[in-house]
KOLVO-385632 format. One record per residue: y, x, z of N, C-alpha, C, O in turn; residue in one letter. Coordinates in steps of 0.001 Angstrom, whole numbers, plus 500000, padded with zeros to 6 digits. Example, Ala and Ser with C-alpha at 12.3 -4.5 7.8 and 13.67 -1.06 7.14 Angstrom:
% residues 2
494310513190507800495500512300507800496700513200507800496681514236508465A
497750512850507080498940513670507140500030512900507870501138513409508039S
//
This chain:
% residues 194
498813500844499995499939500040500002501252500890499992501304501956500606K
502280500413499304503511501158499277504439500696500379504556499500500643K
505067501599500989506015501306502063507449501411501501507822502481501021C
508202500419501541509547500420500998510597500407502125511662499812501960W
510321501031503220511258501152504318512348502056503971512261502764502967S
513396502082504755514591502943504537514136504418504598514668505255503869E
513167504733505451512733506137505610511894506625504431511989507790504043K
511126505799503895510197506195502803510510505544501432509759504712500923N
511617505954500887512076505387499588511886506311498419512543506142497391L
510957507343498546510700508230497442509375507806496806508352507711497484V
509407507559495529508190507144494844508016507943493586509016508410493041E
506819508133493086506591508755491826506758507648490731506248506540490892K
507477507967489620507634507015488571507471507819487284508284508683486957N
506373507498486551506105508169485326506119509664485490506607510359484599F
505600510208486598505452511662486769506718512279487320506687513463487655G
507829511574487442509067512104487956509345511447489338509119510258489565R
509844512304490216510232511683491553511559510984491417512513511506490840K
511592509806491956512898509072491916513230508795493366512362508418494154R
514484508982493712514974508699495097515638507389495084516591507168494336F
515144506488495919515646505099495873516631504852497025516851503698497392W
517231505905497605518120505647498693519424505022498145519688505156496951S
520215504372498941521419503715498547522386504765497980523066504490496991K
522465505954498580523366506959498073523020507429496732523916507648495917K
521741507608496433521375508072495095521523506964494038521921507208492899I
521179505723494470521395504641493547522864504499493080523121504192491916L
523817504726494001525177504680493677525659505872492904526438505745491960V
525197507024493305525738508215492610525043508623491366525666509145490442E
523767508400491318523024508879490141522624507737489231522673507885488009K
522240506634489772521820505438488975520844505885487893521094505747486696N
519746506416488352518607506791487396519111507744486328518784507528485161F
519844508732486618520225509713485593521639509492485032522191510409484425G
522231508328485212523666508120484777524486508664485855524086508706487019R
525686509102485458526543509755486390527137508847487415527390509280488539K
527390507501487051528051506647487979527340505255487975526798504815486961K
527370504627489097526734503336489254527590502314488497527057501492487751F
528906502360488684529913501541487997530775502364487111531265503413487530L
530977501938485916531790502681485023533314502263485209533668501085485156S
534119503237485414535547502993485554536267503431484359537453503143484194K
535533504175483448536205504737482251536342503759481158535380503131480717K
537594503633480710537831502724479553537747503561478253538702504228477856N
536599503496477632536326504321476524537219504110475339537640505061474679F
537513502833475065538366502489473896539862502820474192540598503229473293V
540262502650475374541687502943475764541940504462475646543011504875475202K
540973505276476035541067506747475894541308507141474440542171507962474130K
540505506519473545540643506825472129541962506391471578542594507120470814K
542397505185471962543650504637471541544827505536472046545776505769471297L
544770506016473253545807506942473732545847508206472960546902508835472877N
544755508615472389544680509859471584544889509558470054544586510393469202N
545395508384469756545681507939468403544454508045467505544571508381466327N
543283507761468057542011507810467316541716506370466856542119505414467518E
541023506223465734540558504958465262539398504456466100538460505188466416I
539495503183466448538418502549467223537639501452466406538220500570465775C
536391501574466468535537500582465739534783499678466738534291500165467756L
534696498421466462533902497548467269533488496268466557533737496055465371G
532862495462467331532418494189466757532882493006467582533226493171468752I
532900491823467001533336490631467618532077489755467798531459489373466804W
531697489437469018530428488793469307530666487353469873531416487147470827S
529992486399469236530133484989469723528741484585470314528650483486470860I
527701485372470240526407485026470721526102485763471999526075486993472021I
525876485034473049525674485610474384524170486045474483523316485261474898N
523890487275474102522611487845474174522646489238474663523150490074473915S
522175489616475831522224490979476293521398491913475430521748493085475284N
520316491424474857519509492261473946520373492633472763520443493815472428S
521026491704472120521873492041471028523048492919471409523415493795470626N
523631492739472520524730493571473034524199494969473238524875495941472901L
522999495093473784522443496438473937522222497205472684522540498390472577D
521647496475471696521452497020470425522745497478469757522866498616469305I
523763496501469708525032496772469053525741498004469723526297498876469056F
525681498006471052526446499113471705525783500476471632526339501474472091S
524566500513471039523975501806470755524210502317469340523606503307468929K
525139501607468547525434501863467244526674502692467001527280502610465933C
527056503486467979528202504374467905529476503600467601530231504023466726K
529757502496468271530997501816468182531780502015469483531230502519470462I
533039501628469501533908501891470628534052500652471578534265500812472780D
533935499464471030534064498304471848533311497111471260533052497014470061F
532971496190472207532423494927471717533305493847472396533498493836473612I
533838492925471521534675491915472043533845490640472207533301490122471232L
533750490133473446533026488964473769533964487751473714534921487666474483L
533688486831472815534583485734472523534204484506473269533259483801472915D
534991484242474365534743482992475194535413481782474543535056480651474869M
536374481980473634537116480930473065536237480157472045536215478926472046E
535530480889471194534719480249470103533236480537470267532414479938469573H
532867481476471203531518481823471456530930481140472619531584480290473222G
529644481483472996529100480849474157528982481762475360527952481794476034N
530065482518475626530107483388476781530651482681478027531822482830478376Y
529808481934478670530204481277479837529312481591481058529691481318482197F
528131482165480805527226482570481833526932484042481658526954484566480544D
526664484687482734526201486102482784527155487084482098526708488074481519N
528494486813482160529439487714481626529345489121482304529409490149481630I
529195489127483604529133490411484335527885491191483795527990492403483607E
526787490581483555525614491333483047525899491829481610525477492925481241N
526607491032480813527013491504479498527892492725479553527772493636478735S
528818492736480571529703493901480720528893495209481066529108496295480529I
527961494980482003527082496085482421526285496656481267526160497870481105R
525750495743480468524885496151479348525702497011478347525240498033477841T
526946496533478093527797497309477175528216498632477705528133499649477016I
528686498629478979529127499870479555528040500931479709528301502132479633E
526801500450479930525721501432480020525550502299478792524939503365478870N
526050501886477715526024502653476464527333503278476057527557503599474890N
528235503455477085529570504021476910530387503401475853531014504068475030N
530368502081475889531112501265474927532018500342475807531555499896476857V
533232500056475436534105499215476210533925497704475938534027497249474799S
533664496970476979533623495450476805535018494903476889535783495194477808P
535329494081475875536673493416475870536333491923475682535383491558474989I
537191491044476362536911489634476332538103488867475789539243489218476092I
537867487813474981538869486856474654538554485657475490537503485039475320R
539490485292476441539279484140477255539511482853476490540279482882475529I
538917481741476834538989480517476032540339479918475983540705479310474977P
541106480061477034542510479535477014543286480266478124542711480999478928N
544550480052478140545471480649479131545205480002480477545654478880480713Y
544498480668481355544025480159482597543931481239483583543243482223483310N
544560481157484716544528482305485703543078482537486215542711483668486533S
542273481478486289540873481709486760540109482685485823539490483662486244H
540209482331484507539542483225483493539987484625483572539176485550483527Y
541323484812483695541952486096483725541408486847484965540859487941484833I
541559486271486133541220486922487381539703487263487487539349488381487861Q
538812486288487154537407486504487289536921487582486296536077488385486693S
537386487658485046536981488646484161537455490029484567536712491005484465N
538681490108485024539146491431485505538307491852486760537978493029486905L
537982490940487615537168491236488753535703491695488268535064492496488950D
535240491215487184533917491680486676534026493123486170533016493808486012F
535214493561485928535361495024485434535517495089483917535197496132483346G
535980494061483231536227494054481816537208495143481499538104495424482295I
537057495779480324537974496922479954539244496386479215540264497074479187H
539186495207478640540265494663477993540222493143477987539139492560478048G
541350492505477916541317491062477879542369490564476930543479491092476861I
541993489514476185542931488890475129543092487447475515542104486744475726I
544362486977475614544626485644475911545131484934474626546123485361474037A
544464483880474209544846483138473005545906482055473366546067481675474526P
546616481582472317547426480406472353548552480511473437548823479518474112Q
549184481646473606550358481719474403551518481107473627551748481437472464L
552244480209474290553241479411473564554695479714473839555583479178473176K
554952480606474852556359480854475185556443482231475876555459482790476359S
557644482713475885557905483998476571557538483947478007557059484944478548V
557741482805478675557390482582480005555899482728480222555470483392481165E
555113482119479368553662482258479398553191483685479246552284484147479939Q
553821484354478338553483485823478095553749486619479298552911487442479667I
554857486441479947555244487147481169554324486842482341553956487727483114N
553969485586482451553003485182483464551655485749483257550994486187484199E
551230485744482005549948486389481676549865487868481995548876488378482522Y
550963488530481647551001489980481982551032490176483510550379491088484016L
551765489352484242551765489469485734550440489217486336550087489861487323E
549658488285485779548340487996486326547324489084486084546273489121486723L
547645489982485147546717491094484888546945492372485700546108493275485702T
548103492438486398548553493573487130548638493310488640549001492224489091L
548272494400489427548421494288490873549870494465491269550635495087490533F
550263493941492402551657494315492820551909495767492961550958496490493257P
553081496271492783554362495497492667554663495031491169555615494287490933P
553876495467490242554188495149488868553693493705488485554229493095487560K
552733493211489164552224491888488886551863491067490152552280491380491267G
551062489999489914550738489151491054549181488990491143548671488094491815I
548506489837490482547013489728490582546509489931491987546937490871492657R
545609489078492463545060489212493729543952490273493735543299490528492723G
543767490884494920542852492008495094541676491613495975541881491077497063F
540507491853495553539297491633496348538515492947496283538124493364495192N
538267493634497458537549494896497435536044494708497274535343495708497126P
535510493503497294534092493289497227533602492729495879532591492027495827F
534337493049494771533917492669493437533599493922492581533875495037493024V
533066493774491456532587494884490693533711495839490256533519497055490262R
534883495300489875535993496219489482536503497073490600537164498084490360S
536198496673491870536556497537493043535353498290493638535399498771494770S
534240498378492813533031499086493188532364498478494425531609499149495129S
532659497183494681532079496407495826532431497065497175531734496868498171Y
533565497878497190534030498525498405532960499504498902532902499752500106N
532168500032498095531105501013498543531736502253499136531175502827500069I
532914502705498622533491503886499111534547503664500210535133504600500752K
534759502342500510535809501978501491537126502520501096537893503000501930N
537404502450499806538676503039499302539244502051498351538560501571497447K
540501501740498549541296500840497689541902501653496526542684502576496758V
541547501315495300542032502137494159542731501140493162542081500445492382D
544045501121493242544811500233492422545293500852491130546133500279490436L
544773502006490807545138502625489518544519501870488402544726502224487241I
543745500814488697543149500030487644544227499345486808543965498941485675I
545424499210487349546564498733486580546711499370485229547056498709484249N
546448500662485179546652501355483921545330501512483111545329502118482039R
544242500974483622542913501116482966542600499984482032541872500210481065D
543077498816482236542694497697481472543683497429480248544904497461480404C
543100497173479072543876496815477927544242495337478021543383494499478295L
545510495017477794545921493602477889546554493298476516547469493967476036V
545988492236475933546436491767474631546762490314474579546299489531475408H
547554489946473610547752488533473381547449488209471911547604489054471030L
547041487043471686546639486613470295547536485550469909547584484515470573S
548285485739468831549102484702468299548596484272466971548572485071466035N
548181483013466844547597482531465591548510481588464838548071480839463965E
549767481635465180550706480746464512551988481401464278552713481688465230N
552332481670463004553575482410462698554814481679463065555827482326463333I
554813480308463100555948479572463568556209479751465073557366479738465493F
555214479909465847555358480160467202555985481527467528556679481688468533R
555721482496466655556375483868466788557853483667466584558665484173467358V
558200482959465586559674482749465376560304482080466533561410482457466920N
559620481030467160560229480370468275560335481280469462561292481164470227D
559397482184469656559414483074470818560457484146470619561200484474471544I
560523484709469389561443485824469195562877485481468925563779486240469280L
563113484305468280564460483986467860565013482801468592566151482401468350F
//
């Protein structure tokens, strides 16, 4: 019988020793450098003026996301507005990040709940569709940033905060997330700008 107590968490797995302690799970995650990815791969390339390639996904399938994210692309955009991304978004984000690709999401509508929850899941970029005024654009931007620049609420026990494993508050995430708006109506641009 195998003993899975805290003291005896070393097991042989396919001829290799794996350490199943909490510390190793967090630091190594089976050979990966980090348990949670904080690196925004696409933003790094954009900051270096490099071209970024990605796909637009409307089908919520982690198997498909895993396959696509192994194809040397920079991002996968998860479309909640026209796709079926309403369940397991956090798992979709993990699947994409595990292959060093940035997950970006287009929320279904301008709604503070969608903005906050996806940012808490650790999304690398967020797109809000159908913003109709300068006031909505400003409010959207404020909802994506922590104080003093914005009004986003902070929870240390969510994925974007590493579940408070390190007992450290890291608000530099303000500069890590890509924030976009989508305008699908040229007449609305004229109303906003002029």
